[in-house]
C-alpha positions as CSV (number, residue, x, y, z in Angstrom):
1,M,-6.5,-62.1,-69.4
2,E,-6.8,-64.6,-66.8
3,V,-8.5,-63.8,-63.8
4,K,-7.1,-63.9,-60.7
5,L,-8.2,-65.7,-57.3
6,P,-8.9,-62.8,-55.3
7,L,-7.1,-62.5,-51.7
8,L,-9.2,-60.4,-49.6
9,Y,-7.1,-58.6,-46.6
10,N,-8.6,-56.5,-43.5
11,P,-5.9,-54.0,-42.8
12,K,-7.3,-53.6,-39.2
13,A,-8.0,-57.1,-38.0
14,G,-5.5,-58.5,-35.7
15,V,-2.5,-57.0,-33.7
16,S,-0.1,-56.7,-36.4
17,R,-0.2,-55.2,-39.8
18,K,-0.9,-57.0,-42.9
19,D,1.9,-56.6,-45.9
20,P,0.3,-58.3,-49.0
21,E,3.8,-57.5,-50.7
22,A,5.7,-59.5,-48.3
23,L,2.9,-62.4,-48.4
24,M,3.1,-62.6,-52.0
25,A,6.8,-62.3,-52.2
26,R,7.3,-65.6,-50.3
27,L,4.8,-67.8,-52.4
28,P,6.3,-69.7,-55.6
29,A,5.9,-67.7,-58.8
30,R,3.4,-70.5,-60.1
31,H,1.0,-69.0,-57.0
32,R,1.7,-65.4,-57.3
33,A,0.5,-65.6,-60.6
34,R,-2.8,-66.8,-59.6
35,I,-3.5,-64.6,-56.4
36,E,-4.6,-60.9,-56.6
37,P,-4.4,-59.2,-53.0
38,I,-7.5,-56.6,-52.2
39,A,-7.6,-54.3,-49.2
40,F,-11.3,-55.1,-47.9
41,G,-13.1,-54.5,-44.7
42,P,-16.5,-53.1,-43.3
43,P,-19.4,-52.6,-44.7
44,Y,-18.4,-55.9,-46.0
45,D,-19.4,-56.1,-49.8
46,F,-18.4,-59.8,-50.9
47,E,-20.7,-60.0,-53.9
48,P,-18.2,-58.6,-56.4
49,H,-15.1,-60.5,-55.0
50,I,-17.4,-63.8,-55.1
51,A,-18.0,-62.8,-58.7
52,Q,-14.2,-62.9,-59.4
53,A,-13.7,-65.9,-57.2
54,I,-16.5,-68.1,-59.1
55,A,-14.7,-66.8,-62.5
56,A,-11.1,-67.7,-61.5
57,E,-12.9,-70.9,-60.3
58,G,-12.2,-70.3,-57.0
59,P,-11.8,-70.7,-53.9
60,L,-12.3,-66.9,-52.1
61,F,-9.2,-66.4,-49.7
62,V,-10.0,-64.1,-47.1
63,W,-7.1,-63.0,-45.0
64,G,-8.2,-61.7,-41.3
65,G,-10.0,-62.5,-38.0
66,D,-12.4,-64.6,-36.9
67,G,-15.1,-61.5,-37.4
68,T,-14.2,-61.0,-41.1
69,L,-14.1,-64.4,-41.9
70,H,-17.6,-64.6,-40.3
71,H,-18.7,-62.1,-42.6
72,A,-17.3,-64.0,-45.1
73,G,-18.9,-67.1,-44.7
74,K,-22.5,-65.1,-44.2
75,A,-21.7,-63.5,-47.7
76,L,-21.2,-67.2,-49.3
77,V,-24.2,-68.8,-47.6
78,A,-26.3,-65.7,-49.1
79,A,-25.1,-66.6,-52.7
80,G,-25.6,-70.2,-52.1
81,C,-22.1,-71.3,-51.5
82,P,-20.5,-71.1,-55.3
83,V,-16.9,-71.4,-54.1
84,P,-14.7,-72.4,-51.2
85,L,-13.8,-70.2,-48.3
86,A,-10.0,-70.2,-47.8
87,A,-9.5,-68.5,-44.4
88,I,-6.0,-67.1,-44.1
89,P,-4.9,-66.4,-40.5
90,G,-4.8,-62.7,-39.8
91,G,-6.5,-62.0,-36.4
92,S,-5.8,-61.9,-33.0
93,G,-7.6,-65.7,-31.9
94,N,-7.8,-67.3,-35.3
95,G,-9.8,-69.9,-33.8
96,L,-11.7,-71.1,-37.0
97,V,-8.3,-71.2,-38.9
98,R,-6.8,-72.9,-35.6
99,G,-9.6,-75.7,-35.6
100,L,-8.8,-76.5,-39.0
101,R,-5.4,-77.0,-38.6
102,T,-4.5,-74.3,-41.2
103,P,-0.8,-73.1,-40.8
104,L,-0.7,-69.7,-38.7
105,N,2.0,-68.4,-41.4
106,P,-0.1,-66.5,-43.4
107,S,1.7,-67.0,-46.5
108,G,2.5,-70.8,-45.7
109,A,-1.5,-71.1,-45.3
110,V,-2.0,-69.7,-48.8
111,Q,0.5,-72.0,-50.4
112,R,-1.2,-75.2,-48.5
113,L,-4.4,-73.8,-49.3
114,L,-3.7,-73.6,-53.0
115,E,-2.5,-77.1,-52.5
116,G,-5.5,-78.6,-50.7
117,V,-8.7,-79.6,-50.9
118,E,-12.4,-79.1,-50.1
119,I,-14.6,-80.3,-47.7
120,R,-18.3,-79.7,-47.2
121,M,-18.7,-78.6,-43.9
122,D,-21.9,-78.5,-41.6
123,L,-23.4,-74.9,-41.3
124,P,-24.9,-74.2,-37.8
125,R,-27.6,-71.4,-37.3
126,L,-28.5,-69.5,-34.4
127,D,-32.3,-68.0,-34.9
128,G,-31.5,-68.3,-38.3
129,A,-28.3,-66.4,-38.4
130,P,-25.5,-68.6,-39.7
131,F,-21.9,-69.4,-38.3
132,L,-18.9,-71.3,-39.0
133,N,-17.2,-72.0,-35.9
134,L,-19.2,-71.4,-32.8
135,C,-21.7,-69.5,-31.2
136,G,-22.4,-68.6,-27.4
137,T,-24.0,-66.7,-24.3
138,G,-23.1,-66.3,-20.8
139,F,-19.6,-65.0,-19.7
140,E,-18.0,-65.6,-23.2
141,A,-20.7,-63.3,-25.1
142,V,-20.2,-60.8,-22.1
143,I,-16.5,-60.9,-23.3
144,A,-17.0,-60.7,-26.7
145,H,-19.5,-57.5,-26.4
146,A,-16.6,-56.0,-24.1
147,F,-13.8,-56.8,-26.6
148,D,-15.8,-55.6,-29.7
149,G,-16.3,-52.2,-27.8
150,G,-12.6,-51.4,-26.7
151,T,-9.3,-50.3,-29.3
152,A,-7.0,-53.0,-27.8
153,R,-6.6,-56.2,-29.5
154,G,-4.4,-59.4,-28.7
155,F,-4.4,-62.4,-26.3
156,L,-3.2,-60.5,-23.3
157,N,-5.6,-57.7,-23.7
158,Y,-8.5,-60.4,-23.8
159,V,-7.2,-62.1,-20.7
160,K,-7.1,-58.5,-19.0
161,R,-10.6,-57.7,-19.8
162,S,-11.7,-61.5,-18.8
163,L,-10.2,-61.3,-15.5
164,K,-12.2,-58.0,-14.9
165,L,-15.4,-59.4,-15.9
166,W,-15.0,-62.6,-14.1
167,R,-15.5,-61.7,-10.6
168,D,-19.1,-60.4,-11.1
169,F,-21.1,-62.5,-13.8
170,E,-22.7,-65.6,-12.2
171,P,-24.2,-68.6,-13.9
172,V,-27.9,-68.5,-15.9
173,G,-30.1,-70.9,-15.7
174,L,-31.2,-73.2,-18.6
175,R,-33.9,-75.4,-20.3
176,W,-33.8,-77.8,-23.0
177,E,-36.0,-78.6,-25.9
178,A,-33.5,-80.7,-28.0
179,I,-33.0,-83.4,-30.2
180,Q,-29.7,-85.3,-29.5
181,P,-28.1,-88.1,-31.6
182,Q,-28.4,-92.0,-30.7
183,E,-25.6,-93.6,-29.0
184,S,-23.7,-95.8,-31.2
185,E,-21.0,-98.8,-30.4
186,P,-17.6,-98.3,-31.4
187,N,-16.7,-99.7,-34.4
188,S,-12.8,-99.9,-34.1
189,R,-10.2,-100.1,-31.2
190,R,-9.2,-96.3,-31.8
191,E,-13.1,-95.6,-31.3
192,V,-13.5,-97.8,-28.0
193,L,-10.0,-96.3,-26.7
194,R,-11.8,-92.5,-27.6
195,A,-15.0,-93.6,-25.6
196,A,-13.0,-95.0,-22.7
197,W,-10.9,-91.7,-22.4
198,L,-14.0,-89.6,-22.9
199,G,-16.2,-91.5,-20.5
200,E,-20.3,-91.0,-20.3
201,E,-21.4,-88.4,-22.2
202,A,-22.7,-85.2,-19.8
203,A,-26.6,-84.4,-19.5
204,L,-27.7,-81.4,-21.4
205,P,-26.7,-78.8,-18.6
206,E,-29.3,-77.0,-16.4
207,S,-27.2,-73.8,-15.8
208,A,-24.0,-72.6,-17.5
209,W,-21.3,-70.0,-16.6
210,S,-20.6,-69.7,-20.2
211,L,-22.3,-72.0,-23.0
212,C,-20.6,-72.5,-26.3
213,I,-22.4,-74.2,-29.2
214,A,-19.3,-75.7,-31.2
215,N,-19.1,-76.7,-35.0
216,L,-15.2,-76.7,-34.6
217,P,-12.9,-77.1,-31.7
218,Q,-11.3,-74.0,-30.5
219,Y,-12.2,-70.4,-29.3
220,G,-9.0,-69.1,-30.6
221,S,-5.4,-68.3,-29.1
222,G,-5.4,-72.4,-28.4
223,F,-8.0,-72.5,-26.2
224,W,-9.8,-76.0,-26.6
225,I,-13.6,-75.4,-26.0
226,A,-15.0,-78.4,-27.7
227,P,-12.4,-81.2,-28.4
228,G,-15.0,-83.4,-29.4
229,A,-16.3,-81.1,-32.3
230,H,-16.2,-82.4,-35.7
231,P,-17.4,-80.1,-38.8
232,A,-18.6,-82.7,-41.1
233,D,-20.4,-85.0,-39.2
234,G,-23.8,-83.7,-39.0
235,I,-23.5,-83.2,-35.3
236,L,-23.1,-79.9,-33.0
237,Q,-21.2,-80.2,-29.9
238,W,-22.4,-78.0,-26.8
239,A,-19.7,-77.4,-24.0
240,T,-20.3,-75.4,-20.8
241,L,-17.6,-73.8,-18.6
242,R,-17.5,-73.6,-15.0
243,K,-16.8,-70.4,-13.2
244,P,-13.0,-70.8,-12.0
245,R,-12.0,-70.0,-8.7
246,H,-8.9,-68.4,-7.7
247,L,-6.8,-71.7,-7.7
248,D,-8.3,-73.2,-10.8
249,L,-6.5,-70.3,-12.5
250,L,-3.5,-72.3,-12.0
251,T,-4.5,-75.7,-11.5
252,Q,-7.2,-76.2,-13.9
253,L,-7.1,-73.4,-16.6
254,P,-4.0,-74.7,-18.1
255,A,-5.7,-77.9,-19.3
256,L,-8.0,-76.1,-21.5
257,F,-5.1,-74.9,-23.8
258,R,-4.0,-78.5,-24.2
259,E,-5.8,-80.4,-27.0
260,G,-6.0,-83.5,-24.9
261,G,-6.3,-81.4,-21.7
262,R,-8.9,-82.6,-19.1
263,T,-10.3,-80.5,-16.6
264,Y,-13.8,-80.2,-14.3
265,L,-14.1,-76.8,-15.3
266,R,-15.4,-78.1,-19.1
267,Q,-18.1,-80.3,-19.9
268,E,-19.7,-81.3,-23.2
269,G,-22.0,-83.3,-25.0
270,R,-23.6,-83.6,-28.6
271,L,-26.7,-82.1,-30.1
272,L,-28.7,-82.0,-33.5
273,K,-31.0,-79.4,-32.7
274,A,-32.7,-77.4,-29.8
275,N,-34.4,-74.5,-28.5
276,V,-32.5,-73.3,-25.2
277,Y,-34.3,-71.3,-22.6
278,L,-32.7,-68.5,-20.3
279,D,-33.4,-67.5,-16.7
280,R,-32.8,-64.0,-18.2
281,P,-32.0,-62.1,-21.1
282,L,-28.2,-62.3,-22.2
283,P,-26.2,-61.3,-24.7
284,W,-24.7,-63.7,-27.4
285,H,-22.3,-64.1,-30.0
286,L,-21.7,-65.5,-33.4
287,D,-18.1,-66.5,-34.2
288,G,-17.2,-63.9,-31.8
289,E,-19.2,-61.2,-33.2
290,P,-21.6,-59.6,-30.7
291,V,-25.4,-60.0,-31.4
292,E,-28.3,-59.0,-29.6
293,S,-29.4,-60.4,-26.1
294,R,-32.0,-62.7,-26.2
295,D,-33.5,-65.3,-23.5
296,R,-34.4,-68.0,-26.1
297,A,-32.5,-69.3,-29.2
298,E,-33.1,-71.8,-31.8
299,I,-30.1,-73.8,-32.7
300,T,-29.8,-75.7,-36.0
301,L,-27.8,-77.5,-38.4
302,E,-27.7,-78.2,-42.0
303,P,-25.1,-81.2,-42.8
304,S,-22.5,-80.9,-45.2
305,V,-23.6,-77.7,-47.0
306,F,-20.5,-75.2,-46.5
307,R,-17.8,-75.3,-48.8
308,M,-14.4,-74.9,-47.3
309,Q,-10.9,-75.2,-48.6
310,V,-8.5,-77.0,-46.0
311,T,-4.7,-78.1,-46.2
312,E,-3.5,-81.7,-46.1
313,A,-3.2,-81.1,-42.4
314,C,-7.0,-80.8,-41.8
315,P,-8.3,-84.1,-39.8
316,W,-11.6,-84.1,-41.9
317,R,-10.4,-83.8,-45.1
């Protein structure tokens, strides 16, 4: 009997109910024959499902939010990345999936990923703990912790909670011990135009209202925090947000929801590795998952080690 590719789905992730039967019904028969949907969630024992994916010659399909995908990534890293991760959008933000340009329709994502290719992504770590998309501290981590403790999900609830906390949170002072990539001369007309558009790279920030270390460009829900991020170039992108004023919410914030949007609220630059010191302990997050507070963090990167399944729309395939 042929072993099928496991498609793990978290029934509780996201804002809408997951219907694996409806998803399967929309797939061509040749794809349905290869897939086995399996309900899955905490405490996240991925080991038997990774073994099944290996037997079926991968990838491991995971249908859930950024948190579920984060735990899948951790499990695959711990197992030595024996198969690629195929991420199916099923959360409220879908930052990893959006960053990879995977279709947001789950059945469309499954079909395109089955017909897609594998890439080797860089693997960043915060104090040794791996993440796939981004990590951060400051306002974004405060929001992640507050959102994790609530029961309501979805973009509007995220905005409401953010506005409530926005009034009180103040910037944190930063000190860096960092190694940054050397500047290189543009090799093509496209690179020349891109360099002119981006302008001179910003210096490492001495303070930040929100600090993000990004492997991919999106928080999720269409919010472009680090447009310059490239998950397979051996370089991380740091990005900061300035605390917006009332008028900025109307005049500057919309630019963050456009891929080419420009605003003084956001600064970004490149990083190879760093120790960053905060002037007070603050919470952090990994792919939106809350982690403990700290006033010092080590950021490292392993180039081209994480196996990711992507579609033809992914710009880094």
